[in-house]
Biopython code that builds the backbone (N, CA, C, O; Angstrom):
import numpy as np
from Bio.PDB.StructureBuilder import StructureBuilder

atoms = [
    (1, "MET", "N", (-34.946, 46.692, -74.693)),
    (1, "MET", "CA", (-35.189, 45.918, -75.458)),
    (1, "MET", "C", (-36.458, 45.367, -76.393)),
    (1, "MET", "O", (-37.514, 45.026, -75.858)),
    (2, "PRO", "N", (-36.267, 45.312, -77.787)),
    (2, "PRO", "CA", (-36.865, 45.427, -78.954)),
    (2, "PRO", "C", (-37.794, 44.318, -78.593)),
    (2, "PRO", "O", (-37.581, 43.263, -77.996)),
    (3, "ALA", "N", (-39.131, 44.944, -79.228)),
    (3, "ALA", "CA", (-40.311, 44.680, -79.342)),
    (3, "ALA", "C", (-40.582, 43.167, -79.099)),
    (3, "ALA", "O", (-41.336, 42.524, -78.369)),
    (4, "VAL", "N", (-39.642, 42.884, -80.024)),
    (4, "VAL", "CA", (-39.808, 41.050, -81.085)),
    (4, "VAL", "C", (-38.517, 40.279, -80.295)),
    (4, "VAL", "O", (-37.902, 39.250, -80.575)),
    (5, "GLY", "N", (-38.400, 41.176, -79.263)),
    (5, "GLY", "CA", (-36.348, 39.790, -78.838)),
    (5, "GLY", "C", (-35.510, 40.310, -79.566)),
    (5, "GLY", "O", (-35.326, 41.247, -80.343)),
    (6, "LEU", "N", (-35.032, 39.418, -79.091)),
    (6, "LEU", "CA", (-33.643, 39.656, -79.467)),
    (6, "LEU", "C", (-32.327, 38.205, -79.264)),
    (6, "LEU", "O", (-32.280, 37.482, -78.268)),
    (7, "VAL", "N", (-31.401, 38.094, -80.466)),
    (7, "VAL", "CA", (-30.842, 37.494, -81.030)),
    (7, "VAL", "C", (-29.293, 37.321, -80.207)),
    (7, "VAL", "O", (-28.699, 38.348, -80.537)),
    (8, "VAL", "N", (-28.322, 36.477, -79.258)),
    (8, "VAL", "CA", (-27.076, 37.398, -79.013)),
    (8, "VAL", "C", (-26.216, 35.762, -79.434)),
    (8, "VAL", "O", (-26.292, 34.572, -79.128)),
    (9, "GLU", "N", (-25.316, 36.780, -80.423)),
    (9, "GLU", "CA", (-24.597, 35.250, -81.576)),
    (9, "GLU", "C", (-23.277, 35.577, -80.669)),
    (9, "GLU", "O", (-23.035, 36.709, -80.250)),
    (10, "VAL", "N", (-22.505, 34.500, -80.436)),
    (10, "VAL", "CA", (-21.196, 34.243, -79.473)),
    (10, "VAL", "C", (-20.450, 33.636, -80.974)),
    (10, "VAL", "O", (-20.787, 32.908, -81.908)),
    (11, "LEU", "N", (-19.076, 34.531, -80.499)),
    (11, "LEU", "CA", (-18.199, 34.433, -81.715)),
    (11, "LEU", "C", (-17.546, 32.789, -81.564)),
    (11, "LEU", "O", (-17.889, 32.065, -80.629)),
    (12, "ALA", "N", (-16.706, 32.407, -82.476)),
    (12, "ALA", "CA", (-16.393, 30.786, -82.059)),
    (12, "ALA", "C", (-15.113, 31.130, -80.486)),
    (12, "ALA", "O", (-14.358, 31.995, -80.044)),
    (13, "GLY", "N", (-15.613, 29.773, -80.205)),
    (13, "GLY", "CA", (-13.769, 30.551, -79.716)),
    (13, "GLY", "C", (-14.001, 29.397, -78.288)),
    (13, "GLY", "O", (-15.056, 28.766, -78.214)),
    (14, "THR", "N", (-13.039, 29.249, -77.351)),
    (14, "THR", "CA", (-13.519, 28.044, -75.934)),
    (14, "THR", "C", (-13.511, 29.665, -74.861)),
    (14, "THR", "O", (-12.464, 30.266, -75.100)),
    (15, "TYR", "N", (-14.354, 30.396, -73.862)),
    (15, "TYR", "CA", (-14.602, 31.209, -73.175)),
    (15, "TYR", "C", (-14.271, 30.891, -71.113)),
    (15, "TYR", "O", (-15.178, 30.877, -70.282)),
    (16, "GLU", "N", (-13.239, 30.748, -70.898)),
    (16, "GLU", "CA", (-13.406, 30.643, -69.856)),
    (16, "GLU", "C", (-13.808, 31.224, -68.059)),
    (16, "GLU", "O", (-13.132, 31.701, -67.148)),
    (17, "LEU", "N", (-15.091, 30.899, -68.214)),
    (17, "LEU", "CA", (-15.174, 31.785, -67.311)),
    (17, "LEU", "C", (-14.733, 31.788, -65.552)),
    (17, "LEU", "O", (-13.925, 30.943, -65.165)),
    (18, "PRO", "N", (-15.093, 32.394, -64.957)),
    (18, "PRO", "CA", (-14.033, 32.590, -62.944)),
    (18, "PRO", "C", (-15.350, 31.478, -62.850)),
    (18, "PRO", "O", (-15.331, 30.853, -61.790)),
    (19, "GLN", "N", (-16.297, 31.180, -63.615)),
    (19, "GLN", "CA", (-17.563, 30.882, -61.950)),
    (19, "GLN", "C", (-18.471, 30.141, -63.127)),
    (19, "GLN", "O", (-17.974, 30.072, -64.251)),
    (20, "THR", "N", (-20.010, 29.495, -62.856)),
    (20, "THR", "CA", (-20.324, 29.070, -64.052)),
    (20, "THR", "C", (-21.168, 30.351, -63.734)),
    (20, "THR", "O", (-21.445, 31.086, -62.786)),
    (21, "LEU", "N", (-21.551, 30.112, -65.785)),
    (21, "LEU", "CA", (-22.401, 31.269, -65.917)),
    (21, "LEU", "C", (-23.693, 30.925, -65.434)),
    (21, "LEU", "O", (-24.111, 29.769, -65.372)),
    (22, "ALA", "N", (-24.601, 32.396, -64.938)),
    (22, "ALA", "CA", (-25.575, 31.854, -64.385)),
    (22, "ALA", "C", (-26.399, 32.805, -65.063)),
    (22, "ALA", "O", (-25.980, 33.921, -65.369)),
    (23, "LEU", "N", (-27.765, 32.333, -65.351)),
    (23, "LEU", "CA", (-28.931, 33.438, -66.192)),
    (23, "LEU", "C", (-29.916, 33.299, -65.045)),
    (23, "LEU", "O", (-30.032, 32.529, -64.091)),
    (24, "THR", "N", (-30.705, 34.548, -65.602)),
    (24, "THR", "CA", (-31.790, 35.244, -64.498)),
    (24, "THR", "C", (-32.730, 35.023, -65.455)),
    (24, "THR", "O", (-32.445, 34.815, -66.634)),
    (25, "GLN", "N", (-33.997, 35.060, -64.953)),
    (25, "GLN", "CA", (-35.399, 35.039, -65.895)),
    (25, "GLN", "C", (-34.862, 36.867, -66.182)),
    (25, "GLN", "O", (-35.844, 37.428, -66.669)),
    (26, "GLU", "N", (-34.178, 37.454, -66.097)),
    (26, "GLU", "CA", (-34.189, 38.728, -67.038)),
    (26, "GLU", "C", (-32.830, 38.217, -68.395)),
    (26, "GLU", "O", (-32.452, 38.852, -69.379)),
    (27, "ASP", "N", (-32.673, 37.713, -68.205)),
    (27, "ASP", "CA", (-31.635, 37.466, -69.405)),
    (27, "ASP", "C", (-32.712, 36.987, -70.335)),
    (27, "ASP", "O", (-32.557, 37.353, -71.500)),
    (28, "SER", "N", (-33.624, 36.352, -70.118)),
    (28, "SER", "CA", (-34.661, 35.670, -70.645)),
    (28, "SER", "C", (-35.157, 36.791, -71.839)),
    (28, "SER", "O", (-34.805, 36.716, -73.016)),
    (29, "GLY", "N", (-35.727, 37.463, -71.479)),
    (29, "GLY", "CA", (-36.507, 38.517, -72.741)),
    (29, "GLY", "C", (-37.836, 39.113, -72.008)),
    (29, "GLY", "O", (-37.962, 39.836, -71.020)),
    (30, "ALA", "N", (-38.423, 38.741, -72.562)),
    (30, "ALA", "CA", (-40.588, 39.188, -72.435)),
    (30, "ALA", "C", (-41.455, 38.250, -72.543)),
    (30, "ALA", "O", (-41.001, 37.512, -73.418)),
    (31, "GLU", "N", (-42.507, 37.803, -72.152)),
    (31, "GLU", "CA", (-43.203, 37.159, -73.165)),
    (31, "GLU", "C", (-43.420, 37.513, -74.340)),
    (31, "GLU", "O", (-44.234, 38.429, -74.228)),
    (32, "GLY", "N", (-43.149, 37.325, -75.661)),
    (32, "GLY", "CA", (-43.728, 37.216, -77.197)),
    (32, "GLY", "C", (-42.477, 38.401, -77.534)),
    (32, "GLY", "O", (-42.519, 39.351, -78.316)),
    (33, "ALA", "N", (-41.117, 37.842, -76.419)),
    (33, "ALA", "CA", (-39.452, 38.972, -76.803)),
    (33, "ALA", "C", (-38.517, 38.056, -76.136)),
    (33, "ALA", "O", (-37.747, 38.459, -75.265)),
    (34, "ALA", "N", (-38.565, 36.846, -76.521)),
    (34, "ALA", "CA", (-37.327, 36.216, -75.341)),
    (34, "ALA", "C", (-36.458, 36.968, -76.546)),
    (34, "ALA", "O", (-36.597, 37.642, -77.566)),
    (35, "VAL", "N", (-35.257, 36.234, -75.505)),
    (35, "VAL", "CA", (-33.377, 36.643, -75.596)),
    (35, "VAL", "C", (-32.839, 35.084, -76.158)),
    (35, "VAL", "O", (-33.006, 34.070, -75.482)),
    (36, "VAL", "N", (-32.099, 35.084, -77.647)),
    (36, "VAL", "CA", (-32.205, 33.636, -77.763)),
    (36, "VAL", "C", (-30.520, 34.217, -77.581)),
    (36, "VAL", "O", (-29.991, 35.308, -77.790)),
    (37, "TYR", "N", (-29.936, 32.683, -77.011)),
    (37, "TYR", "CA", (-28.213, 32.541, -76.887)),
    (37, "TYR", "C", (-27.634, 31.449, -78.121)),
    (37, "TYR", "O", (-28.433, 30.596, -78.507)),
    (38, "ARG", "N", (-26.711, 31.469, -78.527)),
    (38, "ARG", "CA", (-26.394, 30.890, -79.542)),
    (38, "ARG", "C", (-24.996, 31.207, -80.362)),
    (38, "ARG", "O", (-24.450, 32.310, -80.342)),
    (39, "GLY", "N", (-24.606, 30.292, -80.941)),
    (39, "GLY", "CA", (-23.429, 30.665, -81.740)),
    (39, "GLY", "C", (-23.481, 31.418, -83.395)),
    (39, "GLY", "O", (-24.201, 31.638, -84.370)),
    (40, "GLN", "N", (-22.291, 31.568, -82.888)),
    (40, "GLN", "CA", (-22.911, 32.175, -85.138)),
    (40, "GLN", "C", (-22.515, 31.644, -85.691)),
    (40, "GLN", "O", (-21.289, 31.592, -85.594)),
    (41, "PRO", "N", (-23.095, 30.913, -86.593)),
    (41, "PRO", "CA", (-23.816, 29.913, -87.564)),
    (41, "PRO", "C", (-22.315, 29.410, -87.871)),
    (41, "PRO", "O", (-21.604, 30.392, -88.085)),
    (42, "GLY", "N", (-21.564, 28.127, -87.966)),
    (42, "GLY", "CA", (-20.993, 26.417, -87.889)),
    (42, "GLY", "C", (-19.513, 27.493, -87.358)),
    (42, "GLY", "O", (-18.457, 27.562, -87.987)),
    (43, "ALA", "N", (-19.823, 28.215, -86.102)),
    (43, "ALA", "CA", (-18.799, 28.565, -85.810)),
    (43, "ALA", "C", (-19.114, 27.218, -84.859)),
    (43, "ALA", "O", (-20.110, 26.515, -85.028)),
    (44, "GLU", "N", (-17.785, 26.905, -83.517)),
    (44, "GLU", "CA", (-17.645, 26.134, -82.341)),
    (44, "GLU", "C", (-17.919, 27.281, -81.248)),
    (44, "GLU", "O", (-17.247, 28.310, -81.172)),
    (45, "VAL", "N", (-18.645, 27.065, -80.691)),
    (45, "VAL", "CA", (-18.066, 27.721, -78.645)),
    (45, "VAL", "C", (-18.205, 26.654, -77.899)),
    (45, "VAL", "O", (-18.771, 25.563, -77.964)),
    (46, "ARG", "N", (-17.300, 27.460, -76.908)),
    (46, "ARG", "CA", (-17.540, 26.732, -75.524)),
    (46, "ARG", "C", (-16.886, 27.419, -74.021)),
    (46, "ARG", "O", (-15.744, 27.665, -73.634)),
    (47, "LEU", "N", (-18.103, 27.555, -73.499)),
    (47, "LEU", "CA", (-18.683, 28.033, -72.001)),
    (47, "LEU", "C", (-18.022, 27.199, -71.429)),
    (47, "LEU", "O", (-18.250, 25.992, -71.512)),
    (48, "LEU", "N", (-16.886, 27.829, -70.604)),
    (48, "LEU", "CA", (-15.869, 27.015, -69.256)),
    (48, "LEU", "C", (-16.630, 28.338, -68.471)),
    (48, "LEU", "O", (-16.682, 29.558, -68.626)),
    (49, "GLY", "N", (-17.419, 26.886, -67.136)),
    (49, "GLY", "CA", (-17.192, 27.773, -66.462)),
    (49, "GLY", "C", (-16.892, 26.843, -64.979)),
    (49, "GLY", "O", (-17.497, 26.098, -64.209)),
    (50, "GLY", "N", (-15.584, 27.425, -65.167)),
    (50, "GLY", "CA", (-15.121, 26.916, -63.849)),
    (50, "GLY", "C", (-13.876, 27.452, -64.033)),
    (50, "GLY", "O", (-13.563, 28.399, -64.754)),
    (51, "ARG", "N", (-12.598, 26.197, -62.722)),
    (51, "ARG", "CA", (-11.439, 26.065, -62.936)),
    (51, "ARG", "C", (-10.650, 25.063, -63.085)),
    (51, "ARG", "O", (-10.755, 24.177, -62.237)),
    (52, "ARG", "N", (-9.587, 24.875, -64.229)),
    (52, "ARG", "CA", (-8.869, 23.965, -63.947)),
    (52, "ARG", "C", (-8.298, 23.743, -63.079)),
    (52, "ARG", "O", (-7.772, 24.622, -62.396)),
    (53, "VAL", "N", (-8.191, 21.945, -62.726)),
    (53, "VAL", "CA", (-7.168, 21.593, -61.481)),
    (53, "VAL", "C", (-6.015, 21.829, -61.842)),
    (53, "VAL", "O", (-5.664, 21.621, -63.003)),
    (54, "SER", "N", (-5.266, 22.273, -60.988)),
    (54, "SER", "CA", (-3.756, 21.967, -60.575)),
    (54, "SER", "C", (-3.366, 21.721, -59.686)),
    (54, "SER", "O", (-4.112, 22.066, -58.769)),
    (55, "GLY", "N", (-2.455, 21.231, -59.361)),
    (55, "GLY", "CA", (-1.442, 21.037, -58.357)),
    (55, "GLY", "C", (-1.258, 19.733, -57.764)),
    (55, "GLY", "O", (-1.063, 19.430, -56.587)),
    (56, "PHE", "N", (-1.366, 18.954, -58.892)),
    (56, "PHE", "CA", (-1.481, 17.206, -59.168)),
    (56, "PHE", "C", (0.040, 16.801, -58.811)),
    (56, "PHE", "O", (1.019, 17.323, -59.344)),
    (57, "VAL", "N", (0.106, 15.480, -57.523)),
    (57, "VAL", "CA", (0.982, 14.922, -56.759)),
    (57, "VAL", "C", (0.595, 13.654, -57.273)),
    (57, "VAL", "O", (-0.468, 13.362, -57.821)),
    (58, "PRO", "N", (1.878, 12.714, -56.961)),
    (58, "PRO", "CA", (2.051, 11.092, -57.392)),
    (58, "PRO", "C", (1.225, 10.292, -56.385)),
    (58, "PRO", "O", (1.657, 10.369, -55.235)),
    (59, "ALA", "N", (-0.116, 9.368, -56.597)),
    (59, "ALA", "CA", (-0.456, 8.839, -55.625)),
    (59, "ALA", "C", (-0.440, 7.601, -55.932)),
    (59, "ALA", "O", (0.791, 7.616, -55.922)),
    (60, "GLU", "N", (-0.611, 6.823, -56.126)),
    (60, "GLU", "CA", (0.462, 5.156, -56.833)),
    (60, "GLU", "C", (0.993, 4.507, -58.510)),
    (60, "GLU", "O", (0.388, 3.469, -58.777)),
    (61, "GLY", "N", (1.507, 4.738, -59.080)),
    (61, "GLY", "CA", (1.495, 4.127, -60.011)),
    (61, "GLY", "C", (1.713, 5.312, -60.808)),
    (61, "GLY", "O", (2.466, 6.227, -60.475)),
    (62, "ALA", "N", (1.124, 5.275, -61.727)),
    (62, "ALA", "CA", (0.482, 6.508, -62.778)),
    (62, "ALA", "C", (-0.857, 6.438, -62.130)),
    (62, "ALA", "O", (-1.738, 6.279, -62.976)),
    (63, "VAL", "N", (-1.266, 6.498, -61.004)),
    (63, "VAL", "CA", (-2.349, 8.021, -60.768)),
    (63, "VAL", "C", (-1.793, 8.829, -60.374)),
    (63, "VAL", "O", (-0.925, 8.639, -59.522)),
    (64, "LEU", "N", (-2.180, 10.402, -60.995)),
    (64, "LEU", "CA", (-2.046, 11.526, -59.998)),
    (64, "LEU", "C", (-3.209, 11.902, -59.174)),
    (64, "LEU", "O", (-4.333, 11.689, -59.628)),
    (65, "LYS", "N", (-2.985, 12.709, -57.431)),
    (65, "LYS", "CA", (-3.996, 13.422, -57.084)),
    (65, "LYS", "C", (-4.466, 14.354, -56.933)),
    (65, "LYS", "O", (-4.506, 14.622, -58.134)),
    (66, "ALA", "N", (-5.172, 15.678, -56.220)),
    (66, "ALA", "CA", (-4.794, 17.199, -55.880)),
    (66, "ALA", "C", (-5.918, 16.890, -54.878)),
    (66, "ALA", "O", (-6.924, 16.182, -54.853)),
    (67, "ASP", "N", (-5.242, 17.806, -54.008)),
    (67, "ASP", "CA", (-7.235, 17.885, -53.477)),
    (67, "ASP", "C", (-7.684, 19.742, -53.437)),
    (67, "ASP", "O", (-7.303, 20.858, -53.082)),
    (68, "LEU", "N", (-8.688, 19.028, -54.052)),
    (68, "LEU", "CA", (-9.554, 19.844, -54.123)),
    (68, "LEU", "C", (-10.189, 20.494, -52.916)),
    (68, "LEU", "O", (-10.346, 21.690, -53.161)),
    (69, "VAL", "N", (-10.647, 20.150, -51.621)),
    (69, "VAL", "CA", (-11.292, 20.841, -51.216)),
    (69, "VAL", "C", (-10.101, 22.079, -50.950)),
    (69, "VAL", "O", (-10.243, 23.245, -51.318)),
    (70, "ALA", "N", (-8.660, 21.424, -50.078)),
    (70, "ALA", "CA", (-7.982, 23.172, -49.809)),
    (70, "ALA", "C", (-7.767, 23.692, -50.731)),
    (70, "ALA", "O", (-6.860, 24.523, -50.784)),
    (71, "ARG", "N", (-8.733, 23.299, -52.063)),
    (71, "ARG", "CA", (-8.119, 24.877, -52.652)),
    (71, "ARG", "C", (-9.206, 25.676, -53.335)),
    (71, "ARG", "O", (-9.177, 26.497, -54.251)),
    (72, "GLY", "N", (-10.636, 24.926, -52.237)),
    (72, "GLY", "CA", (-11.348, 25.165, -52.917)),
    (72, "GLY", "C", (-12.344, 25.088, -53.801)),
    (72, "GLY", "O", (-13.045, 26.039, -54.146)),
    (73, "TYR", "N", (-12.438, 23.883, -54.215)),
    (73, "TYR", "CA", (-13.292, 23.763, -54.820)),
    (73, "TYR", "C", (-14.844, 22.900, -54.616)),
    (73, "TYR", "O", (-14.279, 21.928, -54.116)),
    (74, "ARG", "N", (-16.092, 22.548, -54.605)),
    (74, "ARG", "CA", (-17.172, 22.223, -54.268)),
    (74, "ARG", "C", (-17.571, 20.952, -54.881)),
    (74, "ARG", "O", (-17.740, 19.837, -54.388)),
    (75, "GLU", "N", (-17.731, 21.596, -56.629)),
    (75, "GLU", "CA", (-18.093, 20.329, -57.302)),
    (75, "GLU", "C", (-17.132, 20.183, -58.566)),
    (75, "GLU", "O", (-16.509, 20.964, -59.285)),
    (76, "LEU", "N", (-17.320, 18.768, -58.485)),
    (76, "LEU", "CA", (-16.070, 18.827, -59.682)),
    (76, "LEU", "C", (-17.017, 18.360, -61.188)),
    (76, "LEU", "O", (-17.726, 17.386, -60.934)),
    (77, "VAL", "N", (-17.129, 18.738, -62.325)),
    (77, "VAL", "CA", (-17.637, 17.574, -63.543)),
    (77, "VAL", "C", (-16.578, 18.121, -64.941)),
    (77, "VAL", "O", (-15.934, 19.032, -65.461)),
    (78, "ALA", "N", (-17.078, 16.618, -64.995)),
    (78, "ALA", "CA", (-15.219, 15.983, -66.154)),
    (78, "ALA", "C", (-16.442, 15.928, -67.454)),
    (78, "ALA", "O", (-17.197, 14.965, -67.586)),
    (79, "ALA", "N", (-16.461, 16.968, -68.227)),
    (79, "ALA", "CA", (-16.695, 15.734, -69.154)),
    (79, "ALA", "C", (-18.637, 15.779, -69.014)),
    (79, "ALA", "O", (-19.299, 14.768, -69.251)),
    (80, "GLY", "N", (-19.211, 16.962, -68.647)),
    (80, "GLY", "CA", (-20.684, 17.132, -68.213)),
    (80, "GLY", "C", (-21.411, 15.216, -66.941)),
    (80, "GLY", "O", (-22.360, 14.442, -66.821)),
    (81, "GLN", "N", (-20.452, 15.434, -66.557)),
    (81, "GLN", "CA", (-20.294, 14.187, -65.058)),
    (81, "GLN", "C", (-20.189, 14.830, -63.967)),
    (81, "GLN", "O", (-19.258, 15.633, -63.918)),
    (82, "GLU", "N", (-20.762, 14.746, -63.190)),
    (82, "GLU", "CA", (-20.251, 15.185, -61.921)),
    (82, "GLU", "C", (-19.885, 13.787, -61.031)),
    (82, "GLU", "O", (-19.425, 13.882, -59.893)),
]
sb = StructureBuilder()
sb.init_structure("model")
sb.init_model(0)
sb.init_chain("A")
sb.init_seg("    ")
for serial, (resi, resn, name, xyz) in enumerate(atoms, 1):
    if name == "N":
        sb.init_residue(resn, " ", resi, " ")
    sb.init_atom(name, np.array(xyz, "f"), 0.0, 1.0, " ", f" {name:<3s}", serial, name[0])
structure = sb.get_structure()
């Protein structure tokens, strides 16, 4: 790693990851030489760390439901809300 740090620029786009992106201490650089992660200037970058919910079936009226536990989901976050 350079002694002055490093900037990682991510290109515009939506990146669907198979699981949550987990950065560790090693990913942050060192004292006085930080690693900065950012979108390219003017770019819209979305990192989606999960899977799309599928398997919806009619429940009642216009309501649909899906069995998340049977599909191996442990947590559901939508629009930043748990």
